[in-house]
N, C-alpha and C positions, 0 to 999 in steps of 0.2 A: 504494500500500500504506500503511495507516495505521500511525502510530507512537505507541503507547500507553505512558504512564508512562516517557517518555524511553528506550524500548527500541528498538533497531534489529534488523534481521533478517539473519542469515547464511544464505545459500543455498548448499547443498553438493550435490554429486552423489554418490549412493551406489548400491548394487546390491542387489536382492532376493536373498536366499539361494535358490540353485537356479534363478535366472533371469538371463538376460543383458541384460534390459531395464533401462536407467538410469531412475532416478526423481529428481525434484527434492524434496529434503527441506528444509522451511523451519522453522527453529528460532529462536524469540525468545530473544535473548541480550542482557543489559544491557551497554551499551557506554559508554565515556567520551565526554563532550561534545567535539566537534571544536574544535580551535584553528584559527585562520586559517593556511592553508598547511601544516597539519600532519596527516599521516595517522594520527592517534592511534586512530581507530576500528579500523583494521586491526591496529595493533600490540597494542592491548588485547585484541582478539578472539583473536589468536594466542598471547597470554600473554607473560610476561616471559622474555626470552632473555638469556643471558650475552653480554657484549660480547667479540668475538673480537679477536685481536691485530691483524688487518688493519684492523678498525674503529678501534682506538685510534690506529694510525699515520696514519689519514686525517684526524685532527683537527688544526687549526692552533691550538696553545696560545697563550694570551696571554703575551707575554714578561715582563710584570711580575707574573704570578701564580705564586707558588711552588707552589701546589697547585690546579691548574685543575680537579680532580675533586672538590673539597670540596662540601659541601651549600651550596646557594645559594637556598634557599627557593623552589625550582621556577622560578627565573629565571636564565638563563644570561647571562654577560657578552657584550656586543655584539662583543667582539674574537674570541670563539671561534666560528669558522665552519667549514664544510666546504671543503676544497680540491678543485677539479675537476681533471681530467686536464691541462687546459691551464694550470694554475697559478693560475687566478683563484679567488677565494673565492665560494662559493655565497651567495646572498642569504638563505637560510633559516637561522633560529636554532632550536636545540633544546637543551633542558636535558640535562645529562649525569649527573644523579642519578636513581636509581630505574631504571625499565625502559629498555632500549636498543632496543626494537622500532622506534621512530621512526627512530633513527639508522641501524640496519641496513637498513630499508626504503628510506631515502633513498639510501644508498650503492648498493644494488642498482639503484634506479631510474636512477642515472647511470652504471651499468656499472662502478663502481669495484671492487666485489667481486662474485663469483658468488653465485647464490641459495643454493646449499647451504652455502657458507662463511659466509653471513650469520647462519645459525641460524634463519632464518624457517621453512625447511623442513628438517627433520633428515634425515640419511642413513637413519635407521631407517624413516621413513615411506616414503622412496623404495624401500628394500629390500623393504618390505612390499608395495608396489604391484607391484614386479617379481616377487616370489614369487607374488602372486595371478595375474598374467599367465602365469607359468610353469606354474602349476597347471592353467590352462585349456588351454594348449598340450599338456601331457602327457596330459590327459584326452582331447583330440581325437586325439592320437597313439595312445592305447590303443584308442579306438573304431575308428580306421582299421585297426589291426592285427586287431581282431576281425572286421571286415567283410571285409577282403581275404583273410584266411586262414580264413574261415568257422569261427571258434572259437565254442563254446557260451558263453553269457553266464556260466554257472556257473564258468568258468575263473577269473575275477577275484575270486571270493568264496572261493577255496580258500586255506587258510592258507599253504601253500608259496609260492603266487604272491605273496601280500601280503608275506611275509617277503623274498622275492627282490627285489621292488620297493623295499622299505625299505633293503636293503643298497645297491642302486644309487643311490637318492636318498631320504634320510631325510625331506626336505622334502615329498615327493610323497605325497598322500593318494589311495589307489586309490579311484575312484568305485564306488559300489554298483550292483547290478544294476538297481534301479529308476531311478536317474539315467541309466544307459546306455540303457535302453529309451526314456526320454524324448528323449535325444540322437539315437537312431536314428530316432525318429518325426520329429523336426525336420529331420534330414539328408535323410530320404526326401522330405518335403514340399518342401524347398528344391531338391533336385536334380530332383525331378519337374517343377517349374515351369521349370527351366533346360532340361530335355530337351524340354519342349513348345515352347519358343522355338527350339531347334535343329531340331526336326522341321518347323517352319513355314518354315525356310529351304530345304527341299527342294522341287523342282519336281514330283517324283513319288516314290512309295515302293512298294517290294515287300515283302510280308509273307511270313514262313514260319511255319507253325503245325503242331503235332503234339500228340497226346494222350499222356500219360505216367502211369504208375502207380507209386506209391511201394511200399516193401517192405510197408507196412501195407495195401496194396491201395486206397489213396485215389487218385482220379483227378485229374489236373491238366491244364490247357490252357496250353501255352507259345506265346508270340507274339514273333517277332523282326522288327525293321524294318531294311531295307537300302535305301540310296540312294547316289547319287553327288553329292558337293558341288561347289561352283563351281570348286574346284581339281582337279577330276576325280579325287578320292580316294574310295574306297569306304568308306562309313560303315555300321557294323553294330552295332545296339544291341538288347539284350534288353529288351523292354517289360514283360513280366510272365510269371509262372508262377502262375496263379490256380487255386484249388480248383474242380474241375469234377465235381459229383456225378452219379451214374448217374440215368437211362439216357443213354448217349452217342448220342442220336438225331441225325439230320441237322438237325432243327429246333433242338435244344438247342445244337448246335455253331454254327449260324448266329447265334443270339441271343448266344452267348458272344463271337463275333468282332465282331459289331456293337457290343456294349457296350464292348469294348476299344477299338475305333476311336473311338467317341464320347468315351470317357474321355480319350484322348490327342489328341482334336481333329484327326484325320487322315482323316475320312470322305471328303473330297474329294481326297485326295492318293494314296490307294491305287489302283494300277492292276493289280496281280496278287498272287496268293497261292499259294505253293508248298506242296504237301501230299503225303502218301503216296497210294497208290491204293486206300485203304479205301472201300468203297461208301458208308458214312455220310458220310465227309468229302467225297467227290466230289459227293454230292447237296447237301451244305451249301453249298459254294461256288457251286453252280449257282443257288442262291437269292439270291446276292449280286451278280447281274448289275447293271452291266456289268463288274464286276471279273472278270478272267480267272484261271483256275486253271492252274498249271504243275505237272507231275508231278515228284516228286523223282527225280533221276537214279539215285541209289543204290538206292532202293526198286524202281524199274523194272528195273534191272539184276538185282536179287535175284530178281524174279519170272521173268525170262527164264532165268536160270541154274538156278533151281529146277526148271523144266520140262525143261531139258537134262540134269539129274542123274538123271532117271528111267531113262535107259538103263544107268546103273551103280548102280541102286538096291540090288542084292544086295551089291555090293562095299562100298558105304557102310554097309549094315546090319551086315556082319561087322566092319567097322572100329569101329563104335559099341560092339559087344559086347566087343571087345578093350579098348577104352578103359574101359568099365564094370568090367571085371575088375580093372584096376589102380587103381580108385577108392577101395579100402579102404586104411586106414593100413598094414596088414601088407604088402600087395602093393606099396604105394608105397615103403616102406623097402627091400623086397627088390629092387625095380627100381633104386633109387639105389645099393645095394650092388654089384649086378652091373655097373653102369656104371663105378663106381670101380675094380673089378677089371680091367676091360678098358682102363683108361687115360683115362677121361673126367674132366677136371679139374672141369668144371661139369656136373653131372648135368642131363639133359633131363627135362622134364615133359610129360605128354600133354595135348593140347588137346581140350576138350569140343566136340563138334559142336553148333552152334546152328542150328536150321532157318531162322531169319530172318536169318542172316549167312552168305552163300554162301562167303565166304573162310575161314570156320571149317572147313567141309568140305574145302576145298582144302588148308589147312595141316595138318589132322588126318590 
């Protein structure tokens, strides 16, 4: 590196705002010329520091000098030296007028005084670094709380939440929604790669898939991976719930599962896929040979019981009519009132019969 106009360069580590990537910032700074055996370059760069009491006590004063700290035209008397821990005098000579940076640095170098006590690094700077690290930890804790409790991101932008966090910790700055979105994307990318590595440790994997519709009638394809690790423990992870537009044909389902397996790099590890008994899903897995399809036990049981309930179809129909009668607010309040009159401490509520859940008919 070139040195122009008697300038040296101080290289410091800093951080980009909004980024965790460290950068090297090179700033040309005029520095004093170095003396032989004297770290003046560092002391001048750090600036003048006040001499601490510990530093003063570490100097061996000349016995014949009534005022060893007087101006000496930048030349210290040979008798004034540093005392090391073993009682011997250090061979280095430093002037004691003007800046004390050299003296402090030298004492720190020999372990006579700690770095913070020397004044080279002030407690304020250390506290600032600590606060910066604390801010990051609290931001990650906030993100973890949002993800694990499925909170909407708008929660952190509400005035009440910000005031609440300020009372708990005035030093903490609540991250904005934009920053949290960026943190979520980074967390997903990082954990996705970790999960890929974990999946590669499996000898074989079984998938479970199903189609699901949201309240807004949007279709989604869910995919879960299950395997047994080397410690004979069952591992079960949700790989994804991806948007799946209509039509939900067998061909579309086949392509959706193939894309998911390629995305997670498990095409050669999947040995079976568990699904319901829908005709489109059964046909879709058939096109993924040699992967075997396993029928969902709960769905198969549902189909069997549904056929058995046909013999009591009239009774089930009357029960549904009775349940519907008590579905209005007026009748619900009337039912609760009657139960309290006959001694029910906890009023019972009617259960709606759901055709795809056989136990709902049993409980109703």
